[in-house]
MIVO-297536 format. One record per residue (C-alpha): residue in three letters; y, x, z negated. Coordinates in steps of 0.1 Angstrom, whole numbers, plus 5000, padded with zeros to 4 digits. Layout:
  resn     Y     X     Z
   Ala     Y     X     Z
...
% end
This chain:
  resn     Y     X     Z
   Met  2614  5764  3801
   Asn  2577  5770  3805
   Lys  2560  5775  3772
   Ile  2546  5810  3780
   Ile  2542  5839  3756
   Leu  2537  5874  3770
   Thr  2514  5894  3748
   Asp  2496  5927  3746
   Cys  2460  5927  3734
   Asp  2450  5957  3713
   Gly  2468  5958  3680
   Val  2482  5923  3686
   Leu  2452  5900  3693
   Thr  2422  5923  3687
   Asn  2417  5951  3662
   Trp  2410  5979  3687
   Glu  2419  6007  3663
   Tyr  2394  5996  3637
   Ala  2365  5993  3663
   Phe  2375  6027  3678
   Asp  2375  6044  3645
   Ile  2340  6032  3637
   Tyr  2329  6043  3672
   Met  2343  6077  3668
   Gln  2328  6083  3633
   Gln  2294  6071  3644
   His  2295  6097  3671
   Gly  2304  6126  3648
   Phe  2342  6128  3651
   Asn  2361  6132  3618
   Leu  2393  6114  3611
   Ile  2419  6141  3603
   Asp  2452  6123  3600
   Pro  2450  6085  3599
   Leu  2488  6081  3602
   Lys  2489  6097  3637
   Tyr  2492  6075  3667
   Asn  2481  6102  3691
   Ile  2442  6102  3692
   Gly  2440  6140  3696
   Lys  2460  6146  3664
   Arg  2443  6117  3647
   Tyr  2409  6134  3651
   Gly  2419  6170  3655
   Ile  2407  6173  3691
   Asp  2423  6182  3724
   Glu  2447  6156  3736
   Glu  2430  6153  3770
   Gln  2396  6150  3754
   Gly  2411  6122  3733
   Lys  2423  6103  3764
   Lys  2388  6107  3779
   Leu  2371  6093  3748
   Ile  2395  6063  3748
   Lys  2387  6056  3785
   Ile  2349  6059  3777
   Phe  2353  6034  3749
   Asn  2374  6010  3769
   Glu  2348  6010  3796
   Ser  2319  6005  3773
   Ala  2302  5973  3761
   His  2321  5976  3728
   Ile  2352  5963  3744
   Gly  2336  5929  3748
   Phe  2331  5925  3710
   Leu  2363  5935  3693
   Pro  2371  5916  3661
   Pro  2404  5897  3659
   Leu  2434  5913  3643
   Arg  2441  5897  3609
   Asp  2455  5861  3614
   Ala  2458  5863  3652
   Met  2431  5836  3658
   Tyr  2449  5812  3635
   Tyr  2484  5815  3649
   Val  2474  5818  3686
   Lys  2454  5786  3683
   Arg  2482  5768  3665
   Leu  2508  5778  3691
   His  2484  5767  3719
   Glu  2468  5736  3705
   Glu  2497  5722  3684
   His  2528  5734  3703
   Gly  2515  5737  3739
   Tyr  2521  5774  3745
   Val  2499  5794  3769
   Phe  2496  5832  3770
   His  2498  5859  3796
   Cys  2478  5889  3784
   Ile  2492  5922  3797
   Thr  2468  5950  3787
   Ser  2465  5987  3796
   Leu  2427  5986  3793
   Thr  2412  6001  3825
   Ser  2409  5995  3862
   Asp  2372  5989  3858
   Lys  2364  5953  3868
   Asn  2333  5949  3846
   Ser  2353  5960  3815
   Gln  2381  5936  3825
   Glu  2356  5907  3825
   Leu  2343  5918  3791
   Arg  2379  5917  3777
   Lys  2383  5882  3791
   Met  2350  5871  3776
   Asn  2360  5886  3742
   Leu  2394  5868  3742
   Arg  2381  5835  3753
   Lys  2354  5836  3726
   Leu  2379  5843  3699
   Phe  2408  5821  3711
   Gly  2393  5795  3733
   Asp  2390  5790  3771
   Thr  2424  5776  3777
   Ala  2448  5797  3756
   Phe  2451  5824  3782
   Glu  2466  5813  3816
   Lys  2468  5848  3831
   Phe  2455  5883  3826
   Val  2472  5914  3839
   Phe  2452  5946  3837
   Leu  2465  5982  3840
   Glu  2448  6016  3839
   Thr  2440  6030  3805
   Gly  2472  6038  3787
   Ala  2495  6029  3816
   Asp  2531  6018  3809
   Lys  2539  5981  3814
   Asp  2575  5985  3827
   Glu  2568  5975  3863
   Val  2545  5945  3856
   Leu  2571  5932  3831
   Lys  2600  5932  3856
   Pro  2590  5899  3873
   Tyr  2594  5882  3839
   Arg  2630  5893  3833
   Asn  2655  5865  3832
   Thr  2627  5839  3832
   Gly  2637  5825  3798
   Tyr  2607  5841  3781
   Tyr  2612  5860  3748
   Trp  2631  5892  3756
   Ile  2649  5906  3726
   Glu  2680  5917  3743
   Asp  2683  5885  3763
   Lys  2683  5866  3730
   Ile  2710  5888  3715
   Lys  2732  5882  3745
   Lys  2728  5844  3740
   Gly  2742  5847  3705
   Tyr  2712  5855  3682
   Asp  2725  5879  3655
   Asp  2696  5882  3631
   Val  2665  5900  3645
   Phe  2633  5911  3628
   Phe  2610  5931  3651
   Ile  2575  5942  3641
   Asp  2551  5963  3663
   Asp  2523  5988  3660
   Ser  2535  6008  3690
   His  2558  6037  3681
   Lys  2573  6036  3716
   Asn  2583  5999  3713
   Val  2597  6005  3678
   Val  2619  6033  3691
   Ala  2631  6013  3721
   Val  2641  5983  3700
   Ser  2657  6005  3674
   Lys  2681  6018  3700
   Leu  2695  5982  3703
   Lys  2710  5987  3668
   Gln  2735  6012  3683
   Lys  2742  5990  3714
   Tyr  2748  5959  3692
   Pro  2762  5972  3659
   Asn  2774  5938  3647
   Ile  2740  5921  3646
   Lys  2716  5922  3617
   Met  2684  5939  3629
   Lys  2654  5951  3610
   Val  2627  5970  3629
   Gln  2593  5977  3613
   His  2565  5999  3625
   Val  2531  5985  3614
   Lys  2505  6011  3604
   His  2470  5997  3605
   Glu  2446  6003  3577
   Val  2421  6030  3586
   Pro  2384  6030  3578
   Lys  2372  6055  3553
   Ala  2355  6085  3569
   Pro  2318  6089  3566
   Ala  2304  6109  3537
   Lys  2284  6131  3559
   Thr  2299  6149  3589
   Phe  2287  6173  3616
   Asn  2304  6203  3630
   His  2308  6203  3667
   Ser  2319  6230  3691
   Glu  2346  6220  3715
   Lys  2320  6218  3743
   Glu  2298  6195  3723
   Lys  2328  6172  3715
   Gln  2335  6165  3752
   Met  2312  6135  3750
   Pro  2303  6113  3720
   Thr  2270  6123  3703
   Arg  2247  6101  3682
   Lys  2245  6107  3645
   Glu  2216  6104  3622
   Gln  2209  6070  3608
   Pro  2225  6063  3574
   Lys  2206  6057  3542
   Gly  2202  6022  3528
   Asn  2228  6027  3501
   Asp  2254  6045  3523
   Met  2286  6023  3523
   Ser  2306  6045  3547
   Leu  2315  6029  3580
   Lys  2288  6048  3598
   Ser  2263  6025  3580
   Leu  2278  5994  3597
   Leu  2252  5992  3624
   Pro  2254  5963  3649
   Lys  2227  5944  3632
   Asp  2247  5944  3600
   Leu  2281  5936  3616
   Asp  2267  5906  3634
   Lys  2253  5890  3602
   Lys  2274  5862  3588
   Val  2290  5855  3555
   Lys  2309  5825  3542
   Asn  2347  5827  3542
   Pro  2356  5812  3508
   Asp  2390  5802  3520
   Thr  2378  5780  3549
   Gly  2341  5773  3540
   Lys  2330  5785  3574
   Met  2305  5812  3583
   Ile  2320  5842  3600
   Lys  2305  5875  3612
   Ile  2309  5905  3589
   Lys  2327  5924  3616
   Ser  2353  5897  3617
   Ala  2356  5895  3580
   Leu  2362  5932  3577
   Ala  2392  5929  3600
   Tyr  2410  5908  3573
   Asp  2432  5923  3546
   Lys  2412  5940  3519
   Asn  2426  5917  3492
   Thr  2413  5885  3510
   Lys  2382  5867  3498
   Ala  2367  5870  3532
   Tyr  2369  5908  3532
   Lys  2354  5910  3497
   Ala  2326  5887  3507
   Ala  2317  5909  3536
   Glu  2319  5940  3514
   Phe  2296  5924  3488
   Ala  2271  5914  3515
   Leu  2269  5950  3528
   Lys  2264  5964  3493
   Arg  2234  5941  3489
   Lys  2216  5954  3520
% end
């Protein structure tokens, strides 16, 4: 069997949600309900407007500089360099070719030039059912295929509510197997201290906010010049960018080092 792992990108390899939350808050949109997956409900805006803003973000330069998701860099590199696996990235980013190249650049910068053998791009938010069909019965990691082969203990973790619901239905189909399904809810950045009221017309496109004061520690103060500065990761001894350190768990030394560096500015 070929050592190929099929993977999504956002919420698996890169911390898209963290970067998008910063982007929205910097442009005057208030986080209403951080536990909502739907962007409209998350920010208290029209659902169609939310979809437009996601597409604008996905087709902007921001998409080329997303931080890695938690330990993704460590484990992807181990799987590739130590165990010989390569990855096929299937991502509902956009049909825009320039944005697709930015995504490739971002992933290669984070994970190396050889980890990703193939990229499959779909329109923003598109379902992956059709593009996944060619992989069925190939021996790659399909949960139901593994159950049919005798696996009786399954632990599935995902940040997509849709995927969690789909896998949960297997519990009814295979009642004799031990299955745990967990929906991961990402940490959400704290909303800026200052907000602006926008009419619905004004909210149709992102707007620029006033510059933060020097001692403002809300996420709107994390301007690109600050995020690109480097701090030392106490666990590895290596210098990493603040924006990467902030993607770590809040209890890690790397996150605390980044937080301390921002407080000193």
